[in-house]
NUFI-50789 format. One record per residue (C-alpha): residue number from 1; residue in three letters; chain; x, y, z. Coordinates in Angstrom, 3 decimals. Layout:
! residues N
+-----+-----+----+----------+----------+----------+
!   i !  aa ! ch !        u !        v !        w !
+-----+-----+----+----------+----------+----------+
! NUM ! Ala !  A !        X !        Y !        Z !
...
+-----+-----+----+----------+----------+----------+
This chain:
! residues 285
+-----+-----+----+----------+----------+----------+
!   i !  aa ! ch !        u !        v !        w !
+-----+-----+----+----------+----------+----------+
!   1 ! Unk !  A !   18.104 !  -23.420 !  -43.123 !
!   2 ! Unk !  A !   14.899 !  -21.788 !  -44.417 !
!   3 ! Unk !  A !   12.858 !  -24.470 !  -43.215 !
!   4 ! Unk !  A !   13.843 !  -23.617 !  -39.729 !
!   5 ! Unk !  A !   13.072 !  -20.078 !  -40.148 !
!   6 ! Unk !  A !    9.774 !  -20.675 !  -41.578 !
!   7 ! Unk !  A !    8.850 !  -23.065 !  -38.718 !
!   8 ! Unk !  A !   10.081 !  -20.481 !  -36.051 !
!   9 ! Unk !  A !    7.777 !  -17.901 !  -37.946 !
!  10 ! Unk !  A !    4.870 !  -20.200 !  -37.917 !
!  11 ! Unk !  A !    5.171 !  -20.732 !  -34.016 !
!  12 ! Unk !  A !    4.629 !  -16.912 !  -33.537 !
!  13 ! Unk !  A !    2.102 !  -16.237 !  -36.250 !
!  14 ! Unk !  A !   -0.474 !  -15.113 !  -34.118 !
!  15 ! Unk !  A !    1.112 !  -14.271 !  -30.812 !
!  16 ! Unk !  A !    0.376 !  -11.003 !  -29.575 !
!  17 ! Unk !  A !    3.056 !   -9.238 !  -27.216 !
!  18 ! Unk !  A !    6.072 !   -6.931 !  -27.164 !
!  19 ! Unk !  A !    7.654 !   -7.056 !  -30.535 !
!  20 ! Unk !  A !   11.370 !   -6.965 !  -29.229 !
!  21 ! Unk !  A !   10.233 !   -9.660 !  -27.002 !
!  22 ! Unk !  A !    8.967 !  -11.828 !  -29.709 !
!  23 ! Unk !  A !   11.819 !  -11.281 !  -31.832 !
!  24 ! Unk !  A !   14.378 !  -12.171 !  -29.148 !
!  25 ! Unk !  A !   12.725 !  -15.549 !  -28.405 !
!  26 ! Unk !  A !   12.278 !  -16.340 !  -32.156 !
!  27 ! Unk !  A !   16.210 !  -15.771 !  -32.462 !
!  28 ! Unk !  A !   16.696 !  -18.023 !  -29.507 !
!  29 ! Unk !  A !   14.475 !  -20.688 !  -30.765 !
!  30 ! Unk !  A !   16.364 !  -20.547 !  -34.084 !
!  31 ! Unk !  A !   19.714 !  -20.922 !  -32.324 !
!  32 ! Unk !  A !   18.560 !  -23.947 !  -30.151 !
!  33 ! Unk !  A !   16.988 !  -25.621 !  -33.468 !
!  34 ! Unk !  A !   20.399 !  -24.864 !  -35.204 !
!  35 ! Unk !  A !   22.462 !  -26.467 !  -32.469 !
!  36 ! Unk !  A !   20.165 !  -29.616 !  -32.539 !
!  37 ! Unk !  A !   20.921 !  -29.947 !  -36.498 !
!  38 ! Unk !  A !   24.403 !  -29.589 !  -36.002 !
!  39 ! Unk !  A !   24.440 !  -32.414 !  -33.327 !
!  40 ! Unk !  A !   22.192 !  -34.789 !  -35.506 !
!  41 ! Unk !  A !   24.574 !  -33.974 !  -38.499 !
!  42 ! Unk !  A !   27.686 !  -34.891 !  -36.402 !
!  43 ! Unk !  A !   25.750 !  -38.235 !  -35.798 !
!  44 ! Unk !  A !   25.881 !  -38.904 !  -39.534 !
!  45 ! Unk !  A !   22.365 !  -37.511 !  -40.619 !
!  46 ! Unk !  A !   21.963 !  -35.363 !  -43.797 !
!  47 ! Unk !  A !   20.939 !  -31.511 !  -43.372 !
!  48 ! Unk !  A !   17.348 !  -32.310 !  -44.251 !
!  49 ! Unk !  A !   17.034 !  -35.221 !  -42.216 !
!  50 ! Unk !  A !   18.606 !  -33.492 !  -39.183 !
!  51 ! Unk !  A !   16.294 !  -30.500 !  -39.654 !
!  52 ! Unk !  A !   13.244 !  -32.849 !  -39.783 !
!  53 ! Unk !  A !   14.313 !  -34.695 !  -36.462 !
!  54 ! Unk !  A !   15.115 !  -31.441 !  -34.788 !
!  55 ! Unk !  A !   11.728 !  -29.883 !  -35.691 !
!  56 ! Unk !  A !    9.824 !  -33.301 !  -34.799 !
!  57 ! Unk !  A !   11.653 !  -33.310 !  -31.277 !
!  58 ! Unk !  A !   10.437 !  -29.742 !  -30.678 !
!  59 ! Unk !  A !    6.768 !  -31.094 !  -30.942 !
!  60 ! Unk !  A !    3.799 !  -30.587 !  -32.856 !
!  61 ! Unk !  A !    3.517 !  -27.073 !  -34.403 !
!  62 ! Unk !  A !   -0.178 !  -26.628 !  -33.190 !
!  63 ! Unk !  A !    0.829 !  -27.503 !  -29.592 !
!  64 ! Unk !  A !    3.868 !  -25.379 !  -29.470 !
!  65 ! Unk !  A !    1.884 !  -22.324 !  -30.968 !
!  66 ! Unk !  A !   -0.706 !  -22.540 !  -28.143 !
!  67 ! Unk !  A !    1.678 !  -23.046 !  -25.245 !
!  68 ! Unk !  A !    3.560 !  -19.966 !  -26.488 !
!  69 ! Unk !  A !    0.351 !  -17.781 !  -26.728 !
!  70 ! Unk !  A !   -0.525 !  -18.969 !  -23.333 !
!  71 ! Unk !  A !    2.824 !  -18.248 !  -21.830 !
!  72 ! Unk !  A !    2.696 !  -14.676 !  -23.232 !
!  73 ! Unk !  A !   -0.997 !  -14.180 !  -22.052 !
!  74 ! Unk !  A !   -0.273 !  -15.566 !  -18.530 !
!  75 ! Unk !  A !    2.842 !  -13.286 !  -18.052 !
!  76 ! Unk !  A !    1.000 !  -10.175 !  -19.300 !
!  77 ! Unk !  A !   -2.045 !  -10.967 !  -17.171 !
!  78 ! Unk !  A !   -0.018 !  -11.667 !  -14.121 !
!  79 ! Unk !  A !    2.206 !   -8.656 !  -14.193 !
!  80 ! Unk !  A !   -0.759 !   -6.242 !  -15.111 !
!  81 ! Unk !  A !   -2.755 !   -7.442 !  -12.185 !
!  82 ! Unk !  A !    0.050 !   -7.185 !   -9.596 !
!  83 ! Unk !  A !    0.721 !   -3.649 !  -10.691 !
!  84 ! Unk !  A !   -3.135 !   -2.748 !  -10.823 !
!  85 ! Unk !  A !   -3.508 !   -3.859 !   -7.212 !
!  86 ! Unk !  A !   -0.633 !   -2.306 !   -5.801 !
!  87 ! Unk !  A !   -1.741 !    1.067 !   -7.449 !
!  88 ! Unk !  A !   -5.409 !    0.464 !   -6.012 !
!  89 ! Unk !  A !   -3.863 !   -0.416 !   -2.569 !
!  90 ! Unk !  A !   -2.044 !    2.891 !   -2.630 !
!  91 ! Unk !  A !   -5.115 !    4.980 !   -3.680 !
!  92 ! Unk !  A !   -7.330 !    3.352 !   -1.076 !
!  93 ! Unk !  A !   -4.680 !    3.803 !    1.605 !
!  94 ! Unk !  A !   -4.001 !    7.411 !    0.889 !
!  95 ! Unk !  A !   -7.742 !    8.184 !    0.567 !
!  96 ! Unk !  A !   -8.491 !    6.273 !    3.881 !
!  97 ! Unk !  A !   -5.579 !    8.069 !    5.806 !
!  98 ! Unk !  A !   -6.769 !   11.513 !    4.432 !
!  99 ! Unk !  A !  -10.229 !   10.961 !    5.389 !
! 100 ! Unk !  A !   -9.318 !    9.634 !    9.085 !
! 101 ! Unk !  A !   -6.881 !   12.703 !    9.261 !
! 102 ! Unk !  A !   -9.755 !   15.061 !    8.274 !
! 103 ! Unk !  A !  -11.942 !   13.547 !   10.961 !
! 104 ! Unk !  A !   -9.253 !   13.863 !   13.708 !
! 105 ! Unk !  A !   -8.692 !   17.668 !   12.525 !
! 106 ! Unk !  A !  -12.430 !   18.340 !   12.556 !
! 107 ! Unk !  A !  -12.576 !   16.825 !   15.991 !
! 108 ! Unk !  A !   -9.616 !   18.848 !   17.412 !
! 109 ! Unk !  A !  -11.356 !   22.007 !   16.201 !
! 110 ! Unk !  A !  -14.748 !   20.846 !   17.530 !
! 111 ! Unk !  A !  -13.029 !   20.224 !   20.918 !
! 112 ! Unk !  A !  -11.660 !   23.678 !   20.761 !
! 113 ! Unk !  A !  -15.020 !   25.427 !   20.144 !
! 114 ! Unk !  A !  -16.670 !   23.206 !   22.666 !
! 115 ! Unk !  A !  -14.155 !   23.962 !   25.364 !
! 116 ! Unk !  A !  -14.463 !   27.796 !   24.403 !
! 117 ! Unk !  A !  -18.331 !   27.839 !   24.741 !
! 118 ! Unk !  A !  -17.992 !   26.054 !   27.996 !
! 119 ! Unk !  A !  -15.435 !   28.682 !   29.187 !
! 120 ! Unk !  A !  -17.960 !   31.267 !   28.070 !
! 121 ! Unk !  A !  -20.781 !   29.966 !   30.152 !
! 122 ! Unk !  A !  -18.408 !   29.744 !   33.275 !
! 123 ! Unk !  A !  -16.967 !   33.103 !   32.865 !
! 124 ! Unk !  A !  -17.271 !   35.188 !   36.043 !
! 125 ! Unk !  A !  -19.480 !   32.667 !   37.661 !
! 126 ! Unk !  A !  -18.543 !   31.427 !   41.131 !
! 127 ! Unk !  A !  -21.193 !   28.428 !   40.989 !
! 128 ! Unk !  A !  -22.394 !   26.360 !   38.208 !
! 129 ! Unk !  A !  -26.117 !   26.621 !   38.220 !
! 130 ! Unk !  A !  -28.696 !   24.139 !   36.986 !
! 131 ! Unk !  A !  -29.278 !   26.171 !   33.834 !
! 132 ! Unk !  A !  -25.618 !   26.440 !   33.247 !
! 133 ! Unk !  A !  -25.379 !   22.715 !   33.609 !
! 134 ! Unk !  A !  -28.111 !   22.024 !   31.072 !
! 135 ! Unk !  A !  -26.344 !   24.349 !   28.718 !
! 136 ! Unk !  A !  -23.032 !   22.501 !   28.910 !
! 137 ! Unk !  A !  -24.842 !   19.082 !   28.604 !
! 138 ! Unk !  A !  -26.405 !   20.327 !   25.257 !
! 139 ! Unk !  A !  -23.051 !   21.607 !   24.212 !
! 140 ! Unk !  A !  -21.595 !   17.952 !   24.621 !
! 141 ! Unk !  A !  -24.827 !   16.285 !   23.151 !
! 142 ! Unk !  A !  -24.117 !   18.403 !   19.944 !
! 143 ! Unk !  A !  -20.960 !   16.540 !   19.498 !
! 144 ! Unk !  A !  -20.436 !   12.899 !   18.521 !
! 145 ! Unk !  A !  -17.079 !   12.661 !   19.851 !
! 146 ! Unk !  A !  -17.114 !   14.256 !   23.361 !
! 147 ! Unk !  A !  -17.755 !   11.324 !   26.206 !
! 148 ! Unk !  A !  -17.201 !   13.309 !   29.250 !
! 149 ! Unk !  A !  -16.879 !   16.684 !   30.478 !
! 150 ! Unk !  A !  -15.410 !   17.384 !   34.129 !
! 151 ! Unk !  A !  -15.054 !   21.058 !   35.627 !
! 152 ! Unk !  A !  -13.269 !   21.913 !   38.903 !
! 153 ! Unk !  A !  -12.467 !   25.136 !   40.648 !
! 154 ! Unk !  A !   -8.967 !   25.909 !   39.882 !
! 155 ! Unk !  A !   -8.092 !   26.770 !   43.382 !
! 156 ! Unk !  A !   -8.856 !   23.229 !   44.384 !
! 157 ! Unk !  A !   -6.555 !   21.709 !   41.840 !
! 158 ! Unk !  A !   -3.822 !   24.074 !   41.460 !
! 159 ! Unk !  A !   -0.336 !   23.327 !   42.903 !
! 160 ! Unk !  A !    2.886 !   25.346 !   42.292 !
! 161 ! Unk !  A !    5.749 !   23.160 !   41.183 !
! 162 ! Unk !  A !    8.083 !   26.055 !   40.699 !
! 163 ! Unk !  A !    8.213 !   29.879 !   40.865 !
! 164 ! Unk !  A !    6.865 !   30.367 !   37.477 !
! 165 ! Unk !  A !    5.087 !   27.025 !   36.939 !
! 166 ! Unk !  A !    1.564 !   26.121 !   37.776 !
! 167 ! Unk !  A !    0.541 !   22.467 !   37.801 !
! 168 ! Unk !  A !   -3.083 !   21.036 !   37.552 !
! 169 ! Unk !  A !   -3.838 !   17.916 !   39.792 !
! 170 ! Unk !  A !   -7.470 !   17.484 !   38.913 !
! 171 ! Unk !  A !   -7.619 !   13.448 !   38.604 !
! 172 ! Unk !  A !   -7.631 !   12.963 !   42.462 !
! 173 ! Unk !  A !  -10.174 !   15.903 !   43.352 !
! 174 ! Unk !  A !  -13.761 !   15.931 !   43.449 !
! 175 ! Unk !  A !  -15.299 !   17.785 !   40.563 !
! 176 ! Unk !  A !  -17.916 !   20.454 !   40.837 !
! 177 ! Unk !  A !  -19.640 !   19.209 !   37.780 !
! 178 ! Unk !  A !  -19.396 !   15.990 !   35.554 !
! 179 ! Unk !  A !  -21.399 !   14.813 !   32.578 !
! 180 ! Unk !  A !  -20.654 !   11.434 !   30.970 !
! 181 ! Unk !  A !  -22.249 !    9.780 !   27.977 !
! 182 ! Unk !  A !  -21.780 !    6.795 !   25.650 !
! 183 ! Unk !  A !  -19.985 !    7.578 !   22.260 !
! 184 ! Unk !  A !  -19.651 !    5.111 !   19.384 !
! 185 ! Unk !  A !  -16.218 !    3.914 !   19.597 !
! 186 ! Unk !  A !  -15.612 !    0.295 !   18.340 !
! 187 ! Unk !  A !  -12.468 !   -1.176 !   19.660 !
! 188 ! Unk !  A !  -11.981 !   -3.369 !   16.321 !
! 189 ! Unk !  A !  -11.483 !    0.143 !   14.603 !
! 190 ! Unk !  A !   -8.853 !    1.065 !   17.057 !
! 191 ! Unk !  A !  -10.853 !    3.692 !   18.726 !
! 192 ! Unk !  A !   -9.549 !    5.166 !   21.998 !
! 193 ! Unk !  A !  -10.329 !    7.968 !   24.335 !
! 194 ! Unk !  A !   -8.056 !   10.908 !   25.152 !
! 195 ! Unk !  A !   -8.284 !   13.486 !   27.916 !
! 196 ! Unk !  A !   -7.353 !   17.076 !   27.565 !
! 197 ! Unk !  A !   -7.584 !   19.881 !   30.101 !
! 198 ! Unk !  A !   -7.392 !   23.683 !   30.076 !
! 199 ! Unk !  A !   -8.263 !   26.370 !   32.717 !
! 200 ! Unk !  A !   -8.081 !   29.883 !   33.886 !
! 201 ! Unk !  A !   -7.727 !   31.259 !   37.513 !
! 202 ! Unk !  A !  -11.498 !   30.356 !   38.130 !
! 203 ! Unk !  A !  -12.423 !   27.003 !   36.606 !
! 204 ! Unk !  A !  -10.569 !   24.070 !   35.048 !
! 205 ! Unk !  A !  -12.218 !   22.272 !   32.175 !
! 206 ! Unk !  A !  -11.377 !   18.530 !   31.375 !
! 207 ! Unk !  A !  -12.536 !   16.799 !   28.331 !
! 208 ! Unk !  A !  -12.588 !   13.292 !   27.195 !
! 209 ! Unk !  A !  -12.678 !   12.723 !   23.470 !
! 210 ! Unk !  A !  -12.878 !    9.763 !   21.088 !
! 211 ! Unk !  A !   -9.823 !    9.475 !   18.590 !
! 212 ! Unk !  A !   -8.964 !    7.335 !   15.493 !
! 213 ! Unk !  A !   -5.448 !    8.235 !   15.622 !
! 214 ! Unk !  A !   -4.247 !    4.505 !   16.201 !
! 215 ! Unk !  A !   -6.483 !    3.512 !   13.179 !
! 216 ! Unk !  A !   -4.594 !    6.216 !   11.119 !
! 217 ! Unk !  A !   -1.211 !    4.697 !   11.844 !
! 218 ! Unk !  A !   -2.560 !    1.012 !   11.202 !
! 219 ! Unk !  A !   -4.170 !    2.186 !    7.840 !
! 220 ! Unk !  A !   -1.129 !    4.053 !    6.605 !
! 221 ! Unk !  A !    1.536 !    1.593 !    7.727 !
! 222 ! Unk !  A !   -0.518 !   -1.674 !    6.776 !
! 223 ! Unk !  A !   -1.535 !   -0.194 !    3.268 !
! 224 ! Unk !  A !    1.746 !    1.262 !    2.360 !
! 225 ! Unk !  A !    3.378 !   -2.123 !    3.382 !
! 226 ! Unk !  A !    1.041 !   -4.032 !    1.191 !
! 227 ! Unk !  A !    1.407 !   -1.529 !   -1.799 !
! 228 ! Unk !  A !    5.360 !   -1.510 !   -1.262 !
! 229 ! Unk !  A !    5.362 !   -5.153 !   -1.511 !
! 230 ! Unk !  A !    3.251 !   -5.644 !   -4.540 !
! 231 ! Unk !  A !    5.078 !   -3.001 !   -6.413 !
! 232 ! Unk !  A !    8.623 !   -4.421 !   -5.560 !
! 233 ! Unk !  A !    7.412 !   -7.778 !   -6.737 !
! 234 ! Unk !  A !    6.295 !   -6.350 !  -10.031 !
! 235 ! Unk !  A !    9.467 !   -4.469 !  -10.421 !
! 236 ! Unk !  A !   11.432 !   -7.726 !   -9.736 !
! 237 ! Unk !  A !    9.362 !   -9.515 !  -12.423 !
! 238 ! Unk !  A !   10.043 !   -7.058 !  -14.677 !
! 239 ! Unk !  A !   13.748 !   -6.930 !  -14.089 !
! 240 ! Unk !  A !   13.928 !  -10.673 !  -14.546 !
! 241 ! Unk !  A !   12.001 !  -10.882 !  -17.719 !
! 242 ! Unk !  A !   14.596 !   -8.236 !  -19.145 !
! 243 ! Unk !  A !   17.417 !  -10.354 !  -17.883 !
! 244 ! Unk !  A !   18.621 !   -7.236 !  -15.739 !
! 245 ! Unk !  A !   17.890 !   -8.406 !  -12.253 !
! 246 ! Unk !  A !   20.962 !   -7.998 !   -9.962 !
! 247 ! Unk !  A !   21.479 !   -7.697 !   -6.327 !
! 248 ! Unk !  A !   21.815 !   -3.928 !   -6.621 !
! 249 ! Unk !  A !   18.526 !   -3.391 !   -8.502 !
! 250 ! Unk !  A !   16.775 !   -5.817 !   -6.035 !
! 251 ! Unk !  A !   18.199 !   -3.544 !   -3.385 !
! 252 ! Unk !  A !   16.884 !   -0.521 !   -5.155 !
! 253 ! Unk !  A !   13.460 !   -1.905 !   -5.593 !
! 254 ! Unk !  A !   13.084 !   -3.062 !   -1.995 !
! 255 ! Unk !  A !   14.240 !    0.243 !   -0.393 !
! 256 ! Unk !  A !   13.519 !    2.766 !   -2.784 !
! 257 ! Unk !  A !   10.410 !    1.472 !   -4.433 !
! 258 ! Unk !  A !    9.115 !    3.504 !   -7.511 !
! 259 ! Unk !  A !   12.022 !    5.788 !   -7.119 !
! 260 ! Unk !  A !   14.298 !    2.829 !   -7.456 !
! 261 ! Unk !  A !   12.383 !    1.538 !  -10.431 !
! 262 ! Unk !  A !   12.313 !    4.875 !  -12.221 !
! 263 ! Unk !  A !   16.285 !    4.805 !  -11.919 !
! 264 ! Unk !  A !   16.255 !    1.336 !  -13.207 !
! 265 ! Unk !  A !   13.864 !    2.408 !  -16.195 !
! 266 ! Unk !  A !   15.918 !    5.382 !  -17.137 !
! 267 ! Unk !  A !   19.318 !    3.248 !  -17.408 !
! 268 ! Unk !  A !   18.161 !    0.611 !  -19.788 !
! 269 ! Unk !  A !   15.826 !   -0.396 !  -22.533 !
! 270 ! Unk !  A !   12.530 !   -1.802 !  -21.772 !
! 271 ! Unk !  A !   11.502 !   -5.174 !  -23.086 !
! 272 ! Unk !  A !   10.220 !   -8.009 !  -20.885 !
! 273 ! Unk !  A !   11.243 !  -11.754 !  -21.606 !
! 274 ! Unk !  A !    9.387 !  -14.861 !  -20.535 !
! 275 ! Unk !  A !   10.598 !  -16.565 !  -17.295 !
! 276 ! Unk !  A !   12.389 !  -19.759 !  -17.956 !
! 277 ! Unk !  A !   12.282 !  -19.477 !  -21.769 !
! 278 ! Unk !  A !   15.657 !  -21.513 !  -22.098 !
! 279 ! Unk !  A !   14.298 !  -24.589 !  -20.025 !
! 280 ! Unk !  A !   11.107 !  -24.324 !  -21.957 !
! 281 ! Unk !  A !   13.101 !  -24.744 !  -25.277 !
! 282 ! Unk !  A !   15.137 !  -27.526 !  -23.664 !
! 283 ! Unk !  A !   12.195 !  -29.429 !  -22.788 !
! 284 ! Unk !  A !   11.126 !  -29.725 !  -26.572 !
! 285 ! Unk !  A !   14.792 !  -30.231 !  -28.242 !
+-----+-----+----+----------+----------+----------+
């Protein structure tokens, strides 16, 4: 059967890929051809005639070699692209989330600083003068996230809800000072405004600030969802090619992602195989 071995070797002469995979495919191709030869011999043909017919049925040598090479290349490119896109998506997601988180952290610090400076201007003052108003307005204009500052006299908005508990009801009371301005906050980016307030025995200051916290959540969950799906697809493809895809591994990939694949990797040899190779051989024999 050396003719069959030579024929099979010629099919993979210039094919690039995983050597273990190539050897496995060559062995399977040889087995398919040998089965065909045995069937033809059972029909009354000599061994040489049976080998010739089996090889002929398999197809033209150049055509088969080209198809095999293309299948290897398609498999390699597709698997790599899925993995690369998954990794890129993870990097972009985490970078974007970190950037938005730093923006929110910077905003929170800025709000605290602005509130402290406003409180300093109000300290020990019974009335908000025109000069104080201009300074407060300047403090607001120095930020790019404060849209409104409202100031009340504490005695006008304090209500006691319990013996040791003080509650501020400022939204229904006429303020002593209010400054509003337009802040860049595109709805398509999920920008929203949140109100925070703080006060002492003299004054209560309410600040409306812009926030991208909603965008943070969207970026994190959407980006991680895309990454998770792509990595799971890549892991399933690899397991299928290695003839190790089982319900248990599918569960591990879907629910544990890279950790599940790491466990899979450590419990078996690596060596991807072409999808549907048995069907491919059967088409030619």
